[in-house]
C-alpha positions, 0 to 999 in steps of 0.5 A, a space after each residue: 915618441 914619449 919625449 915629444 908628447 911631454 914637450 908639446 904638453 909643456 908648451 901648451 901649459 906655458 902658453 896658457 900661463 902667459 895668456 892669464 898673466 897678460 889678462 886678455 881673455 881672447 888671447 887666453 882662449 886662442 893662444 893655447 889652441 894655436 900653441 897646441 896645434 903647433 906642438 902637435 904638428 911639431 912634436 907628434 910622431 909622424 903618421 904611419 904611411 898607409 900602403 895601399 892594399 896589394 892586389 893578390 897576385 894570381 898564381 899561375 895554375 901548375 902544369 902536370 908533368 909528363 909522367 903525371 899525364 901518362 899515369 892518368 892513362 889506363 892503357 900501357 903508354 911509352 914515350 920512345 926516342 932514339 930507340 930508348 924508352 924515355 917514359 913509361 906509365 904505371 900500366 906499361 910498367 905492370 905489363 912490361 916490367 918496372 925496369 923499362 925506362 931508359 932501356 932499348 925499346 927492343 928489350 922493353 917490348 921483345 916483339 919483332 914487329 914492335 922492334 921493326 916499327 920502333 927502330 925506324 927513323 922518326 922521320 919515316 913515321 907518317 900519321 898514326 900507325 897500328 901494329 898487331 902484337 901477340 904474346 907481349 906480357 903474357 903468352 895469350 895476350 893480344 895487343 894493338 900498338 898505336 904509334 904517333 910521332 911527336 913534334 920533338 921527334 920522339 914517339 908516343 906508343 900506346 898498347 890497347 889490349 884486344 885479348 877479349 875481342 880476339 877471344 870473342 871473335 874466335 868463339 864466334 867463329 867456332 860457334 858458326 863452325 860447330 853449328 854448321 857441322 851439327 846441322 850438316 851431319 843429320 842433313 847429309 843423313 837425310 839426303 842419303 836415305 832419301 836418295 836410297 828410297 827413291 830407288 825402288 829396286 834398291 829398297 824393295 823390302 818394306 821392313 828396310 824401307 820402314 827402318 830407313 824412314 825411322 832413321 830419317 825421322 830421328 835425324 829430322 827431329 834432331 835438327 829441329 831440337 838443334 834449331 830450337 836450342 839455337 833460337 832459344 840461346 839467341 833470345 836469351 842473349 838478346 835479353 841478358 841486360 833486362 832482369 826478369 821481374 816475375 814471381 815464379 813458384 818453382 814447385 809448379 815448374 818441376 811438376 810440369 817437367 815431371 809430366 813432360 819427362 814421364 816417358 823418359 822416366 819410365 824408359 830409364 826405370 827411374 823416378 824424379 824426387 823433389 825435396 822442398 826445404 824452402 817452403 813453397 819457394 818463389 823465384 824472381 824470374 822469367 817463367 818460360 826460361 826457368 821452365 827451360 832451365 829445369 827441363 834441361 837439368 832434369 833431362 840431362 840427369 835422366 840421360 846420364 844417370 844410371 838406369 834404375 836410379 832416381 834424379 833428385 831436385 832439392 829446393 833450399 834457402 840460401 840467405 835472405 835473398 837467394 834460393 838454391 836448387 840442386 839437381 843430382 843424378 847417380 851416373 858415371 860422373 865427369 872427370 875434373 878436367 871437363 868441368 870448366 868447359 861443360 857450359 861451352 856451346 857444343 862441348 861434349 865429354 863424349 860426343 858419340 854418347 851425347 848424340 846417341 841420347 839425343 843431345 844437341 850440345 847446347 843444354 848447359 850453355 842455355 842453362 848458363 845464360 838463363 842463370 846469368 840473365 837472372 843474376 844468379 850463379 851456376 856450379 857443377 860438381 861431379 865425382 867419377 863413379 858417383 854422379 853429378 850435381 848441378 847447383 843453381 842460385 836464383 833470387 827470391 821474389 821478395 822484392 816483387 811481392 813487396 812491389 805488388 803489395 805496395 
């Protein structure tokens, strides 16, 4: 490239000298230009060809693999072909084991109904089929297995966990059965005594008749308490998603409970001690439900505490946002195996004693649902021979006060 430039410059210079030697001014002006143009055309390096800018190629979007697609599903999913598990997502491996890919589906699921369904020929599969499975993965788990035939003859198998739904259905059935039993017993007593009283000759003694009427009155009141508790429980459950926002002074509620339980306190030769360590505590809640909570806890403590021993209600602070209420009795206590079930509906440690003291079996269930609605926490501690303490955490009304002041 350098040699070509020098040669062109020499040609221009020689042309200029030749024009001067001839003495022609016009030629002296034109000839160098022509020579320079010729030299530039002949000896300048060839211009680099400018390639048009290549249009960027549109890269095709990557298609997720089957394994990636299956792992994006939260429920256990399998792809089965010729009785073997071709693919399993992470959820299926956690439930059935990490070894299931490539093994016989009967060894992967280990359930007769699943084996019968998945070992059929794929051509026998029509549409979507569903099969109920019990005990897969864990003894108490309940599953619904959905199978769909794919175009290549394999099967798409999905396991849907129905354990909670089955447990809820069982709880609902138990509740209906227990409620029916609890209502049927006093109702049968009422009908029996009414039929007896209708026979004038059978009950001619006024004293006997009076005793029968008192029993009937007690049974009718028991039915009324049970129905009231059922209605209360239903209302609390209906409002469980709505957090209460009322500022409720707790000391005033306890005094109301003291007044309503005055007769029971006298009969038990007991007393209700209140220890305020929180400084006039105010909870964020529903006043009527919190009154019912204190009523149930104090009545339970009086019922099952020993005669002549006090029931203590302590109010304490628990951090900046919560209040702790501790209701303590000095009764016989509760064995550890019963504690986890105390808040179940109609659960009784001693059914005979509970009924004899007028319990419906719903008191602590109501307390649990009230605490849950108030976004609080419930804990029951007990020692056999020493007594029981129920602890309830409730939110303070700080936020409610700030809202009102602003």
